C-alpha positions in Angstrom: 103.5 163.1 -80.0 102.9 160.4 -77.4 100.1 158.9 -79.4 102.2 158.9 -82.5 105.1 157.1 -80.7 102.7 154.6 -79.3 101.4 153.8 -82.8 104.9 153.4 -84.2 105.9 151.2 -81.3 102.8 149.0 -81.8 103.5 148.7 -85.5 107.1 147.6 -84.9 105.9 145.0 -82.4 103.1 143.6 -84.6 104.8 143.8 -88.0 107.0 140.7 -87.5 103.9 138.7 -86.5 102.0 139.9 -89.6 104.7 138.6 -92.0 105.9 135.6 -90.0 103.2 133.2 -91.5 102.0 134.5 -94.9 98.9 132.7 -96.2 99.7 129.6 -98.2 98.9 129.7 -101.9 96.1 127.4 -102.9 97.2 124.2 -104.5 95.9 123.7 -108.0 94.3 120.4 -108.9 94.2 119.5 -112.6 91.2 117.2 -113.4 91.7 115.3 -116.6 88.4 114.5 -118.2 87.8 112.5 -121.4 85.4 114.1 -123.9 82.4 111.7 -123.8 79.0 112.9 -124.9 76.5 112.5 -122.1 79.2 112.2 -119.4 81.5 115.1 -120.5 80.2 117.5 -123.1 82.6 120.0 -124.4 82.6 123.3 -126.1 85.6 125.2 -127.5 87.8 122.4 -126.2 86.5 122.8 -122.6 84.3 120.6 -120.5 81.0 122.4 -120.0 78.3 119.9 -118.9 77.5 116.2 -118.5 76.7 113.8 -115.7 80.3 113.0 -114.8 81.3 116.7 -114.7 78.3 117.4 -112.5 79.2 114.5 -110.2 82.8 115.8 -110.0 81.6 119.2 -109.1 79.6 117.8 -106.2 83.1 117.1 -104.7 85.1 120.1 -105.9 82.5 122.5 -104.5 83.3 121.0 -101.1 87.0 121.5 -101.6 87.5 125.3 -101.4 91.0 124.9 -100.2 92.0 123.9 -103.7 91.9 125.7 -107.0 90.3 123.5 -109.7 91.4 123.3 -113.3 89.3 121.1 -115.7 91.0 119.9 -118.9 90.0 117.6 -121.7 92.4 114.7 -122.2 92.0 111.1 -123.4 92.1 108.7 -120.4 95.2 107.0 -121.9 97.0 110.3 -122.0 96.1 111.0 -118.4 97.7 107.7 -117.3 100.7 108.3 -119.4 101.2 111.6 -117.6 100.9 109.9 -114.2 103.4 107.3 -115.4 105.8 110.1 -116.1 105.3 111.7 -112.7 102.8 114.3 -113.7 100.6 116.0 -111.1 97.0 115.5 -112.1 93.9 113.5 -111.4 92.3 111.2 -114.0 88.5 111.2 -113.7 86.1 108.4 -114.5 88.5 105.5 -114.5 87.9 101.9 -113.5 90.3 100.5 -111.0 92.9 98.2 -112.4 95.9 96.6 -110.9 98.3 98.1 -113.4 96.8 101.6 -112.8 97.3 101.2 -109.0 101.0 101.3 -109.7 100.6 104.8 -111.3 98.3 106.6 -108.8 96.2 106.7 -105.7 92.6 105.8 -106.4 89.2 106.4 -104.9 85.8 104.9 -106.1 83.2 107.7 -106.4 80.9 107.4 -109.4 78.0 105.0 -109.4 77.0 104.0 -113.0 74.5 101.6 -114.5 76.3 99.1 -116.7 76.4 99.4 -120.5 73.4 98.2 -122.4 72.8 96.8 -125.9 71.8 99.2 -128.6 70.2 97.9 -131.8 68.1 99.3 -134.6 64.5 99.1 -133.4 63.3 97.2 -136.5 65.8 94.5 -135.6 64.3 93.9 -132.1 62.5 90.6 -133.0 65.5 89.3 -135.0 68.2 90.1 -132.3 66.4 90.2 -129.0 63.8 87.6 -129.9 61.2 89.9 -128.4 62.8 89.5 -124.9 63.1 92.4 -122.5 66.8 91.7 -122.0 69.5 90.0 -124.0 72.3 87.5 -123.3 75.6 89.0 -124.6 77.2 85.6 -124.5 74.6 84.1 -126.8 74.7 87.2 -129.1 78.5 86.9 -129.5 78.0 83.3 -130.7 75.8 84.4 -133.6 77.8 84.6 -136.9 74.9 86.4 -138.6 75.5 89.5 -136.4 78.4 91.9 -136.1 79.0 94.2 -133.1 81.4 97.1 -132.6 83.4 98.3 -129.6 85.5 101.4 -129.0 89.2 100.5 -129.4 91.0 100.8 -126.1 87.9 101.3 -124.0 87.3 99.2 -120.8 83.7 98.0 -120.6 84.2 97.2 -117.0 85.0 94.0 -115.0 81.7 92.4 -115.9 82.0 92.5 -119.7 85.8 92.8 -120.4 86.5 89.1 -120.0 83.7 88.1 -122.3 84.5 90.7 -125.0 88.2 89.8 -125.0 87.6 86.1 -125.4 89.4 84.9 -128.6 86.4 82.9 -129.8 84.4 86.1 -130.0 86.8 88.3 -131.9 85.5 87.4 -135.3 82.1 88.9 -134.7 83.4 92.1 -133.0 85.0 95.1 -134.6 87.1 97.4 -132.5 86.8 100.9 -133.9 89.1 103.9 -133.1 87.1 106.9 -132.1 87.9 110.6 -131.5 84.3 111.1 -130.2 84.3 108.4 -127.4 82.2 106.1 -129.5 79.7 108.5 -131.1 80.8 107.4 -134.5 79.7 103.8 -133.7 76.1 105.1 -133.7 76.6 106.3 -137.3 77.8 102.8 -138.2 74.8 101.3 -136.6 72.3 103.6 -138.4 74.0 102.9 -141.7 73.8 99.2 -141.3 77.6 98.6 -141.1 77.1 96.9 -137.7 74.2 95.3 -135.9 74.7 96.3 -132.4 77.0 98.3 -130.0 77.4 98.6 -126.2 77.0 102.0 -124.6 75.8 103.7 -121.4 72.3 105.0 -121.2 73.6 108.5 -120.5 75.3 108.6 -123.9 72.3 107.2 -125.8 69.8 109.6 -124.3 72.1 112.6 -124.8 72.6 111.8 -128.5 68.9 111.3 -128.8 68.1 114.7 -127.1 70.6 116.4 -129.4 68.9 115.0 -132.5 72.0 113.0 -133.6 70.1 109.7 -133.9 68.2 109.8 -137.2 67.0 106.3 -137.0 64.9 104.6 -134.3 67.2 102.7 -131.9 66.4 100.6 -128.9 68.3 100.2 -125.6 68.2 96.8 -124.0 69.7 95.5 -120.7 72.2 92.7 -120.8 71.6 89.5 -118.7 75.3 89.5 -117.8 75.3 92.9 -116.0 73.8 92.0 -112.7 75.4 94.7 -110.7 76.2 98.4 -111.1 79.7 99.7 -112.0 81.9 102.0 -110.0 84.5 104.3 -111.5 86.6 106.8 -109.7 89.6 109.0 -109.7 93.3 108.4 -109.9 95.6 111.1 -108.6 99.4 111.3 -108.7 101.2 108.8 -106.4 102.7 111.2 -103.9 101.7 112.7 -100.5 99.6 115.5 -102.0 97.7 113.0 -104.2 97.1 110.7 -101.2 95.8 113.6 -99.1 93.3 114.6 -101.8 92.2 111.0 -102.3 91.5 110.6 -98.6 89.5 113.9 -98.6 87.4 112.7 -101.6 86.7 109.4 -99.8 85.5 111.3 -96.7 83.3 113.6 -98.8 81.7 110.5 -100.5 80.3 109.3 -97.2 78.5 112.5 -96.4 74.7 112.7 -96.6 74.7 115.9 -98.7 77.0 114.2 -101.2 74.7 111.2 -101.5 71.7 113.5 -102.0 73.3 115.4 -104.8 74.7 112.4 -106.6 71.3 110.7 -106.6 69.7 113.9 -107.9 72.2 113.8 -110.8 71.2 110.2 -111.6 67.5 111.3 -111.8 68.4 114.3 -113.9 70.4 112.4 -116.6 68.5 109.1 -116.8 64.9 108.7 -117.7 62.6 106.9 -115.3 62.3 103.9 -117.7 66.0 103.3 -117.3 66.5 104.2 -113.7 63.5 102.9 -111.9 64.1 99.2 -112.5 67.5 99.6 -110.9 66.6 101.8 -107.9 67.5 99.0 -105.5 71.0 99.1 -106.9 71.2 102.8 -106.2 69.9 102.5 -102.7 72.2 99.6 -101.8 75.3 101.3 -103.2 74.8 104.6 -101.4 73.9 102.9 -98.1 77.0 100.8 -98.2 79.2 103.8 -99.4 78.6 105.7 -96.2 80.3 102.9 -94.2 83.1 102.1 -96.7 86.5 103.4 -97.7 87.0 102.8 -101.4 90.6 103.8 -101.9 93.8 101.9 -102.8 95.7 103.6 -100.0 97.3 101.4 -97.3 95.1 101.0 -94.2 96.4 102.4 -91.0 97.9 99.7 -88.7 
């Protein structure tokens, strides 16, 4: 009986402590990803593979305190949700002043700039047998017609050039539900002479057998530096906390190692090796930099 009373007394004393601080439920983060062959490959309306998805997972696997939900969504729809006060993070976005008003940002994803894609049998005619091409000179040629994805940003290096009024006549902006894959069909059928795309997309479509005609990938003279895209999360305290955490993870050696490994896995040596100095410079500097739009502490 004495032992039984002691157990009951111990339970009564410890029970309030057991229920005083119940474990907090994990916060769910919704990652909005745009379907983009090579970067985000989908199956049954779900993201399943791609370089950007693998890069994102380098970070999410180091965030066990969150539950992670991946959803396919056009980037414009993601920012519209942020504008309406939605709680989500838009992945793979370039930083812009107007977007800073909608969410907290961190730069995370190193990307080689877009390159020129032409039919291989047009190499002499368009590239004049040169290893790289001047986009500015190309846009002046009235005998050539290029195509862009309607609504897409081509980054701070190319957007000003592509949006110049004097170049509109030789550029067609095409709406796309496949993040620009339909432009490759236009190129192969002779409806356009060139397009601009990332090497990851080109090589993915080639591996998948979706390019029936020989196409060539050429660097642009105007793209002298790499691009950096990142993540915008909702503009509240929880979004700011997550952005700070992502920025901290980006500076860790193990993060750097995994992101560089992804570059080598998704890009052939012929594309990556000439730009290895860009890769090394970025990741060395990233370890010392904070790349958020959060206010700095006084």
